[in-house]
C-alpha positions in Angstrom: -1.2 70.0 -22.8 -4.6 69.4 -24.9 -2.4 67.6 -27.5 -1.1 65.1 -24.8 -4.3 64.8 -23.3 -5.9 63.9 -26.7 -3.2 61.5 -27.5 -3.6 59.4 -24.2 -7.5 59.6 -24.9 -6.6 58.0 -28.6 -4.3 55.5 -26.9 -6.5 53.6 -24.6 -10.3 52.4 -24.3 -12.1 54.1 -21.5 -14.9 53.4 -19.3 -15.6 56.4 -17.7 -12.4 57.8 -16.3 -10.7 54.5 -16.1 -7.7 54.0 -18.8 -7.8 50.4 -20.2 -5.0 48.8 -21.7 -4.4 44.9 -22.7 -3.2 42.6 -19.7 0.4 41.6 -19.3 1.3 39.1 -22.1 3.1 36.6 -20.0 3.4 35.8 -16.5 2.3 37.8 -13.5 1.9 41.4 -13.9 4.4 43.4 -11.9 1.6 45.9 -10.9 0.2 43.4 -8.4 3.7 43.7 -6.3 3.0 46.0 -3.5 -0.6 46.3 -4.0 -3.2 45.2 -1.3 -4.5 42.5 -3.2 -1.2 40.8 -4.4 -1.4 37.9 -1.6 -4.8 37.0 -2.2 -4.3 37.1 -6.1 -0.9 35.0 -6.0 -2.5 32.4 -3.3 -5.6 31.7 -5.9 -3.0 31.7 -8.8 -0.6 29.1 -7.0 -3.4 27.1 -5.6 -4.6 26.5 -8.8 -1.3 26.1 -10.7 -0.5 23.0 -7.8 -3.8 21.2 -8.8 -3.0 21.4 -12.5 0.5 20.3 -12.0 -0.6 17.4 -9.9 -3.4 16.0 -12.0 -0.9 16.4 -15.1 1.6 14.4 -13.3 -1.0 11.7 -12.2 -2.2 11.4 -15.4 1.4 10.6 -16.5 1.9 8.2 -13.9 -1.4 6.0 -14.9 -0.1 6.6 -18.5 3.2 4.7 -17.6 1.2 2.1 -15.6 -0.2 1.4 -19.3 3.1 0.8 -20.8 4.0 -1.5 -18.1 1.1 -3.7 -18.7 1.5 -3.6 -22.3 5.3 -4.6 -21.8 4.1 -7.7 -19.4 1.3 -8.6 -21.8 -1.3 -7.9 -19.4 -4.5 -7.1 -20.9 -6.4 -7.3 -17.7 -4.3 -4.2 -16.3 -5.2 -2.5 -19.1 -8.9 -2.7 -19.4 -9.7 -3.2 -15.8 -7.0 -1.1 -14.1 -5.7 1.6 -16.4 -9.0 2.6 -18.4 -11.2 3.0 -15.0 -8.3 4.7 -13.3 -8.0 7.3 -16.2 -12.0 7.7 -16.3 -12.4 8.4 -12.5 -9.4 10.7 -12.1 -10.2 12.8 -15.2 -14.1 12.8 -14.9 -13.3 14.4 -11.2 -10.1 16.1 -11.0 -9.6 16.5 -14.8 -12.9 18.3 -14.9 -11.7 20.4 -12.3 -8.8 21.2 -14.4 -10.8 22.4 -17.3 -13.0 24.6 -15.0 -10.0 26.1 -13.7 -8.4 26.8 -17.3 -12.3 28.2 -18.7 -12.4 30.2 -15.4 -8.8 31.8 -16.2 -9.6 32.3 -20.2 -13.0 33.8 -19.6 -12.9 36.0 -16.4 -16.3 34.5 -14.8 -16.4 34.9 -11.4 -17.6 31.2 -10.7 -16.9 29.7 -7.3 -15.4 26.4 -8.1 -15.4 25.2 -4.6 -19.6 25.3 -4.9 -19.5 23.8 -8.5 -17.5 20.7 -7.3 -19.3 20.3 -3.8 -22.8 20.5 -5.2 -21.5 18.4 -8.3 -22.1 15.4 -5.8 -24.5 16.7 -3.3 -26.9 18.2 -5.7 -26.2 17.4 -9.4 -29.6 18.2 -10.7 -29.7 21.5 -9.3 -29.4 24.9 -11.6 -25.7 26.2 -11.3 -26.8 29.9 -11.6 -23.9 32.4 -11.6 -21.5 29.6 -11.1 -22.4 28.4 -14.9 -19.1 28.7 -17.0 -20.4 27.1 -20.3 -23.6 25.8 -22.0 -24.3 21.9 -21.1 -22.2 22.1 -18.0 -25.0 20.5 -15.7 -25.7 17.6 -17.9 -22.1 17.0 -18.5 -21.1 16.9 -14.9 -24.3 14.5 -14.1 -22.5 12.3 -17.1 -18.9 12.9 -15.8 -20.4 11.8 -11.8 -22.0 8.6 -13.5 -19.0 7.6 -15.1 -16.7 8.3 -12.1 -19.1 5.7 -10.4 -19.3 3.1 -12.6 -15.2 3.4 -12.7 -15.3 2.3 -9.0 -16.9 -1.2 -9.5 -15.1 -1.7 -12.9 -11.7 -1.5 -10.9 -13.0 -3.8 -8.5 -15.0 -6.7 -9.6 -14.1 -8.0 -13.1 -10.5 -8.5 -12.3 -10.7 -11.3 -9.7 -13.7 -13.2 -11.4 -11.9 -13.2 -14.7 -8.7 -14.6 -13.0 -10.8 -17.1 -11.2 -12.5 -18.5 -14.6 -9.0 -18.2 -16.2 -7.6 -20.6 -13.5 -10.7 -23.1 -13.7 -10.5 -23.3 -17.0 -7.0 -24.1 -17.0 -7.6 -26.9 -14.4 -10.3 -28.3 -16.4 -8.0 -28.3 -19.4 -5.3 -30.1 -17.5 -8.0 -32.6 -16.3 -9.3 -33.5 -19.7 -5.5 -34.3 -20.8 -4.9 -36.5 -18.0 -7.7 -39.2 -19.5 -5.0 -40.2 -22.2 -2.2 -40.8 -19.6 -1.1 -44.1 -18.1 -2.4 -45.8 -14.9 0.7 -44.2 -12.8 0.2 -40.9 -14.3 -3.5 -40.9 -13.1 -2.4 -41.8 -9.7 0.2 -38.8 -9.7 -1.4 -36.1 -11.7 -4.7 -35.6 -10.2 -3.0 -34.9 -7.0 -0.6 -32.5 -8.2 -3.3 -30.5 -10.5 -5.6 -30.4 -7.5 -2.8 -29.2 -5.4 -2.2 -26.4 -8.2 -6.2 -25.9 -8.0 -6.0 -25.2 -4.6 -3.1 -22.5 -4.9 -5.5 -20.0 -6.0 -7.2 -18.4 -3.4 -10.1 -16.4 -4.7 -10.8 -14.4 -1.2 -7.1 -13.3 -0.9 -7.1 -12.1 -4.7 -10.4 -10.4 -4.2 -9.3 -8.4 -0.9 -6.1 -7.3 -2.8 -7.8 -6.0 -5.7 -10.4 -4.1 -3.3 -7.4 -2.6 -1.4 -6.1 -1.3 -4.5 -9.4 0.1 -5.5 -10.2 1.7 -2.5 -6.4 2.9 -2.3 -6.5 4.8 -5.4 -10.3 6.1 -5.0 -9.2 7.6 -1.9 -5.8 8.5 -3.3 -7.0 10.4 -5.9 -8.7 12.9 -3.2 -5.6 12.9 -0.7 -3.0 13.1 -3.8 -4.5 16.2 -5.7 -4.6 17.9 -2.2 -1.0 17.0 -1.4 0.1 18.7 -4.6 -1.1 22.0 -2.5 2.3 21.7 -0.7 3.8 23.3 -4.0 1.7 26.4 -3.0 2.4 26.5 0.6 6.5 26.2 -0.1 5.9 29.1 -2.8 4.1 31.0 -0.3 6.5 30.3 2.6 9.5 31.3 0.4 8.1 34.4 -1.1 7.1 35.7 2.5 10.5 34.8 3.6 12.2 36.8 1.0 9.9 39.5 1.5 10.6 39.8 5.5 14.4 39.5 4.8 14.2 42.3 2.1 12.0 44.7 4.0 13.1 44.0 7.7 16.7 43.7 7.1 18.2 45.3 3.8 15.8 48.1 3.3 15.7 49.1 7.4 19.4 49.0 7.4 19.7 51.5 4.5 17.0 53.6 5.9 19.3 54.8 8.6 21.8 56.7 6.0 24.9 55.0 7.8 27.4 53.2 5.8 28.2 50.7 8.6 24.7 49.8 9.4 24.0 49.6 5.8 27.0 47.1 5.4 26.1 45.1 8.4 22.4 44.9 6.8 23.8 43.6 3.5 25.9 41.2 5.1 22.9 39.7 6.9 20.7 39.7 4.1 23.4 38.0 1.9 23.8 35.5 5.1 20.0 34.8 5.0 20.0 34.8 1.1 22.9 32.2 0.8 22.1 29.7 3.6 17.9 30.4 4.5 16.6 30.9 1.2 18.8 29.1 -1.2 20.2 26.2 1.0 17.4 25.4 3.2 14.5 26.1 1.2 16.4 24.2 -1.9 16.6 21.1 0.4 13.0 21.3 1.6 11.8 21.8 -1.8 13.9 18.9 -3.0 12.3 16.5 -0.1 9.0 17.7 -0.9 9.6 16.9 -4.5 10.8 13.7 -3.6 7.7 12.8 -1.8 5.7 13.8 -4.6 7.5 11.8 -7.0 7.8 8.4 -4.6 4.0 8.6 -3.2 1.6 10.6 -5.7 3.4 9.9 -8.6 3.9 6.2 -8.0 0.8 6.0 -6.3 
Protein backbone atom coordinates (compact mmCIF):
# COMPACT_ATOMS: atom_id res chain seq x y z
CA UNK A 1 0.00 0.00 0.00
CA UNK A 2 2.88 2.35 0.78
CA UNK A 3 4.39 1.62 -2.64
CA UNK A 4 1.13 2.53 -4.37
CA UNK A 5 0.91 5.67 -2.30
CA UNK A 6 4.45 6.68 -3.22
CA UNK A 7 3.76 6.01 -6.91
CA UNK A 8 0.68 8.21 -6.85
CA UNK A 9 2.63 10.98 -5.13
CA UNK A 10 5.50 10.84 -7.61
CA UNK A 11 3.03 10.79 -10.50
CA UNK A 12 1.45 14.12 -9.65
CA UNK A 13 2.14 17.64 -8.51
CA UNK A 14 0.46 18.30 -5.21
CA UNK A 15 -0.85 21.49 -3.66
CA UNK A 16 -1.71 20.47 -0.12
CA UNK A 17 -3.62 17.23 -0.58
CA UNK A 18 -5.00 18.09 -4.07
CA UNK A 19 -3.60 16.00 -6.88
CA UNK A 20 -2.91 18.01 -10.02
CA UNK A 21 -2.79 16.62 -13.56
CA UNK A 22 -2.43 18.34 -16.90
CA UNK A 23 -5.71 19.57 -18.45
CA UNK A 24 -7.62 17.68 -21.12
CA UNK A 25 -5.60 18.01 -24.38
CA UNK A 26 -8.45 18.81 -26.79
CA UNK A 27 -12.13 19.66 -26.50
CA UNK A 28 -14.17 19.81 -23.32
CA UNK A 29 -12.97 17.71 -20.42
CA UNK A 30 -15.52 14.93 -19.73
CA UNK A 31 -15.14 15.56 -16.00
CA UNK A 32 -17.40 18.62 -16.42
CA UNK A 33 -20.30 16.33 -17.33
CA UNK A 34 -22.64 15.93 -14.39
CA UNK A 35 -20.88 18.46 -12.18
CA UNK A 36 -22.63 21.45 -10.62
CA UNK A 37 -20.48 23.81 -12.67
CA UNK A 38 -21.25 22.10 -15.98
CA UNK A 39 -23.94 24.52 -17.20
CA UNK A 40 -22.16 27.80 -16.23
CA UNK A 41 -18.89 26.57 -17.71
CA UNK A 42 -20.42 25.38 -21.00
CA UNK A 43 -22.55 28.52 -21.31
CA UNK A 44 -19.49 30.73 -20.93
CA UNK A 45 -17.53 28.61 -23.41
CA UNK A 46 -20.27 28.55 -26.06
CA UNK A 47 -21.00 32.25 -25.72
CA UNK A 48 -17.36 33.18 -26.31
CA UNK A 49 -17.06 30.71 -29.19
CA UNK A 50 -20.14 32.27 -30.81
CA UNK A 51 -18.54 35.71 -30.64
CA UNK A 52 -15.27 34.41 -32.12
CA UNK A 53 -17.08 32.69 -35.00
CA UNK A 54 -19.26 35.75 -35.63
CA UNK A 55 -16.35 38.20 -35.74
CA UNK A 56 -14.40 35.85 -38.03
CA UNK A 57 -17.32 35.49 -40.46
CA UNK A 58 -18.04 39.25 -40.52
CA UNK A 59 -14.36 39.88 -41.27
CA UNK A 60 -14.62 37.39 -44.11
CA UNK A 61 -17.63 39.27 -45.49
CA UNK A 62 -15.72 42.58 -45.42
CA UNK A 63 -12.72 40.95 -47.11
CA UNK A 64 -15.00 39.68 -49.89
CA UNK A 65 -16.26 43.25 -50.37
CA UNK A 66 -12.64 44.22 -51.06
CA UNK A 67 -12.42 41.64 -53.85
CA UNK A 68 -15.70 42.91 -55.29
CA UNK A 69 -14.43 46.49 -55.28
CA UNK A 70 -11.10 45.40 -56.78
CA UNK A 71 -12.89 43.45 -59.53
CA UNK A 72 -15.01 46.47 -60.51
CA UNK A 73 -12.04 48.84 -60.20
CA UNK A 74 -13.62 50.97 -57.46
CA UNK A 75 -10.76 52.41 -55.44
CA UNK A 76 -13.21 54.62 -53.53
CA UNK A 77 -14.93 51.55 -52.08
CA UNK A 78 -11.56 50.12 -51.05
CA UNK A 79 -10.16 53.19 -49.30
CA UNK A 80 -13.38 54.69 -47.93
CA UNK A 81 -15.43 51.58 -47.23
CA UNK A 82 -13.30 48.47 -46.85
CA UNK A 83 -10.45 50.04 -44.83
CA UNK A 84 -12.56 51.98 -42.27
CA UNK A 85 -14.94 49.04 -41.86
CA UNK A 86 -12.06 46.69 -41.07
CA UNK A 87 -10.61 49.23 -38.64
CA UNK A 88 -13.93 49.84 -36.84
CA UNK A 89 -14.91 46.19 -36.53
CA UNK A 90 -11.53 44.91 -35.37
CA UNK A 91 -10.73 47.81 -33.05
CA UNK A 92 -13.84 46.90 -31.04
CA UNK A 93 -14.91 43.31 -31.59
CA UNK A 94 -11.61 42.04 -32.93
CA UNK A 95 -10.10 43.37 -29.71
CA UNK A 96 -12.82 41.57 -27.72
CA UNK A 97 -11.94 38.35 -29.53
CA UNK A 98 -8.28 38.88 -28.64
CA UNK A 99 -9.19 39.36 -24.97
CA UNK A 100 -11.20 36.13 -25.03
CA UNK A 101 -8.27 34.16 -26.44
CA UNK A 102 -5.80 35.71 -23.99
CA UNK A 103 -8.11 34.93 -21.07
CA UNK A 104 -8.41 31.32 -22.22
CA UNK A 105 -4.66 30.94 -22.60
CA UNK A 106 -3.61 32.64 -19.35
CA UNK A 107 -6.46 31.70 -17.00
CA UNK A 108 -6.86 35.25 -15.63
CA UNK A 109 -10.17 36.01 -13.89
CA UNK A 110 -10.73 39.29 -15.74
CA UNK A 111 -14.28 40.53 -16.30
CA UNK A 112 -14.49 41.20 -20.04
CA UNK A 113 -17.87 42.92 -19.67
CA UNK A 114 -16.25 45.44 -17.36
CA UNK A 115 -13.30 45.88 -19.72
CA UNK A 116 -15.42 46.61 -22.80
CA UNK A 117 -17.94 48.85 -21.04
CA UNK A 118 -15.36 51.02 -19.29
CA UNK A 119 -13.31 51.16 -22.48
CA UNK A 120 -16.00 53.61 -23.63
CA UNK A 121 -17.09 55.15 -20.32
CA UNK A 122 -13.69 55.64 -18.61
CA UNK A 123 -10.87 54.72 -21.01
CA UNK A 124 -8.19 56.37 -18.85
CA UNK A 125 -9.09 54.59 -15.59
CA UNK A 126 -6.84 51.90 -14.16
CA UNK A 127 -7.97 48.38 -15.10
CA UNK A 128 -6.92 46.79 -11.80
CA UNK A 129 -7.62 43.05 -11.70
CA UNK A 130 -9.13 43.20 -15.22
CA UNK A 131 -5.77 43.88 -16.85
CA UNK A 132 -4.73 40.94 -19.01
CA UNK A 133 -1.41 42.19 -20.40
CA UNK A 134 1.06 45.04 -20.09
CA UNK A 135 0.12 48.18 -22.01
CA UNK A 136 -3.55 47.26 -22.24
CA UNK A 137 -4.88 50.69 -21.22
CA UNK A 138 -2.97 52.78 -23.83
CA UNK A 139 -3.82 50.14 -26.44
CA UNK A 140 -7.52 50.47 -25.60
CA UNK A 141 -7.33 54.27 -25.91
CA UNK A 142 -5.65 53.93 -29.32
CA UNK A 143 -8.21 51.40 -30.55
CA UNK A 144 -11.08 53.59 -29.33
CA UNK A 145 -9.67 56.62 -31.16
CA UNK A 146 -9.23 54.59 -34.36
CA UNK A 147 -12.82 53.33 -34.12
CA UNK A 148 -14.09 56.91 -33.68
CA UNK A 149 -12.01 58.16 -36.63
CA UNK A 150 -13.29 55.29 -38.82
CA UNK A 151 -16.90 56.56 -38.60
CA UNK A 152 -16.38 59.93 -40.38
CA UNK A 153 -13.89 58.15 -42.64
CA UNK A 154 -16.76 55.98 -43.86
CA UNK A 155 -19.24 58.84 -44.02
CA UNK A 156 -17.64 62.02 -45.39
CA UNK A 157 -14.93 61.52 -48.05
CA UNK A 158 -16.76 59.41 -50.63
CA UNK A 159 -19.69 61.81 -51.39
CA UNK A 160 -17.37 64.83 -51.66
CA UNK A 161 -14.91 62.95 -53.89
CA UNK A 162 -17.75 61.83 -56.16
CA UNK A 163 -18.95 65.43 -56.36
CA UNK A 164 -15.43 66.60 -57.24
CA UNK A 165 -15.06 63.94 -59.94
CA UNK A 166 -18.39 64.90 -61.44
CA UNK A 167 -17.56 68.60 -61.41
CA UNK A 168 -14.18 68.01 -63.10
CA UNK A 169 -15.84 65.80 -65.71
CA UNK A 170 -18.43 68.51 -66.43
CA UNK A 171 -15.74 71.20 -66.71
CA UNK A 172 -13.77 69.01 -69.12
CA UNK A 173 -16.82 68.66 -71.34
CA UNK A 174 -17.38 72.42 -71.24
CA UNK A 175 -13.78 73.10 -72.35
CA UNK A 176 -14.05 70.59 -75.19
CA UNK A 177 -17.11 72.42 -76.49
CA UNK A 178 -15.02 75.54 -77.32
CA UNK A 179 -13.73 73.92 -80.53
CA UNK A 180 -17.15 72.74 -81.70
CA UNK A 181 -19.36 74.29 -84.39
CA UNK A 182 -22.20 76.69 -83.68
CA UNK A 183 -24.76 73.93 -84.01
CA UNK A 184 -22.85 71.83 -81.53
CA UNK A 185 -22.59 74.80 -79.19
CA UNK A 186 -26.36 75.22 -79.30
CA UNK A 187 -26.98 71.57 -78.49
CA UNK A 188 -24.19 70.34 -76.22
CA UNK A 189 -24.45 72.87 -73.36
CA UNK A 190 -28.02 71.80 -72.69
CA UNK A 191 -27.15 68.10 -72.68
CA UNK A 192 -24.06 68.69 -70.57
CA UNK A 193 -25.98 70.89 -68.16
CA UNK A 194 -28.65 68.24 -67.93
CA UNK A 195 -25.99 65.60 -67.21
CA UNK A 196 -24.48 67.88 -64.58
CA UNK A 197 -27.82 68.34 -62.89
CA UNK A 198 -28.33 64.57 -62.72
CA UNK A 199 -25.75 64.31 -59.90
CA UNK A 200 -27.68 64.82 -56.68
CA UNK A 201 -25.17 65.40 -53.89
CA UNK A 202 -27.75 65.29 -51.11
CA UNK A 203 -29.05 61.93 -52.32
CA UNK A 204 -25.52 60.49 -52.49
CA UNK A 205 -24.67 61.86 -49.05
CA UNK A 206 -27.86 60.49 -47.44
CA UNK A 207 -27.24 57.12 -49.09
CA UNK A 208 -23.69 57.05 -47.69
CA UNK A 209 -24.90 58.16 -44.27
CA UNK A 210 -27.47 55.36 -44.16
CA UNK A 211 -24.81 52.77 -45.04
CA UNK A 212 -22.38 54.16 -42.45
CA UNK A 213 -24.97 54.20 -39.65
CA UNK A 214 -26.16 50.74 -40.67
CA UNK A 215 -22.64 49.35 -40.45
CA UNK A 216 -21.83 51.00 -37.11
CA UNK A 217 -25.04 49.84 -35.47
CA UNK A 218 -24.94 46.52 -37.30
CA UNK A 219 -21.47 45.77 -35.96
CA UNK A 220 -23.01 45.65 -32.48
CA UNK A 221 -26.32 43.99 -33.34
CA UNK A 222 -24.80 41.45 -35.74
CA UNK A 223 -22.20 40.37 -33.19
CA UNK A 224 -24.98 39.90 -30.64
CA UNK A 225 -27.00 38.03 -33.26
CA UNK A 226 -24.34 35.34 -33.45
CA UNK A 227 -25.19 34.47 -29.85
CA UNK A 228 -28.11 32.53 -31.36
CA UNK A 229 -25.52 29.79 -31.95
CA UNK A 230 -25.03 29.60 -28.20
CA UNK A 231 -28.80 29.55 -27.63
CA UNK A 232 -29.28 26.76 -30.18
CA UNK A 233 -26.56 24.65 -28.60
CA UNK A 234 -27.97 25.23 -25.13
CA UNK A 235 -31.52 24.27 -26.20
CA UNK A 236 -30.33 21.15 -28.01
CA UNK A 237 -28.18 19.96 -25.10
CA UNK A 238 -30.95 20.55 -22.57
CA UNK A 239 -33.49 18.69 -24.72
CA UNK A 240 -31.07 15.79 -25.09
CA UNK A 241 -30.52 15.67 -21.34
CA UNK A 242 -34.26 15.77 -20.60
CA UNK A 243 -35.08 12.95 -23.01
CA UNK A 244 -32.18 10.82 -21.77
CA UNK A 245 -32.78 11.27 -18.05
CA UNK A 246 -36.59 11.59 -17.89
CA UNK A 247 -37.46 9.00 -20.53
CA UNK A 248 -34.74 6.42 -21.09
CA UNK A 249 -33.13 6.22 -17.64
CA UNK A 250 -36.49 6.53 -15.90
CA UNK A 251 -37.93 3.65 -17.94
CA UNK A 252 -34.91 1.46 -17.29
CA UNK A 253 -35.17 2.16 -13.58
CA UNK A 254 -38.38 0.12 -13.31
CA UNK A 255 -36.60 -3.19 -14.09
CA UNK A 256 -39.47 -4.10 -16.39
CA UNK A 257 -38.75 -5.18 -19.95
CA UNK A 258 -42.06 -3.83 -21.31
CA UNK A 259 -41.59 -0.40 -19.74
CA UNK A 260 -37.96 -0.45 -20.83
CA UNK A 261 -38.92 -1.15 -24.45
CA UNK A 262 -41.59 1.58 -24.36
CA UNK A 263 -39.08 4.05 -22.95
CA UNK A 264 -36.58 3.06 -25.64
CA UNK A 265 -39.22 3.55 -28.36
CA UNK A 266 -40.18 6.99 -27.02
CA UNK A 267 -36.50 7.97 -26.74
CA UNK A 268 -35.81 6.78 -30.31
CA UNK A 269 -38.85 8.69 -31.62
CA UNK A 270 -37.81 11.88 -29.78
CA UNK A 271 -34.24 11.53 -31.01
CA UNK A 272 -35.21 11.02 -34.65
CA UNK A 273 -38.07 13.50 -35.03
CA UNK A 274 -37.31 16.19 -32.45
CA UNK A 275 -33.56 16.26 -31.93
CA UNK A 276 -32.59 15.35 -35.50
CA UNK A 277 -35.34 16.66 -37.80
CA UNK A 278 -36.75 19.67 -35.96
CA UNK A 279 -33.49 20.83 -34.40
CA UNK A 280 -31.64 20.38 -37.70
CA UNK A 281 -34.28 22.47 -39.49
CA UNK A 282 -34.03 25.12 -36.79
CA UNK A 283 -30.23 25.21 -37.02
CA UNK A 284 -30.45 25.47 -40.82
CA UNK A 285 -32.84 28.42 -40.66
CA UNK A 286 -30.67 30.26 -38.16
CA UNK A 287 -27.55 29.57 -40.21
CA UNK A 288 -29.36 30.83 -43.32
CA UNK A 289 -30.27 34.01 -41.47
CA UNK A 290 -26.67 34.55 -40.32
CA UNK A 291 -25.35 34.12 -43.87
CA UNK A 292 -28.05 36.24 -45.50
CA UNK A 293 -28.14 39.16 -43.05
CA UNK A 294 -25.05 39.34 -40.84
CA UNK A 295 -22.54 37.95 -43.34
CA UNK A 296 -23.93 39.88 -46.33
CA UNK A 297 -24.19 43.05 -44.26
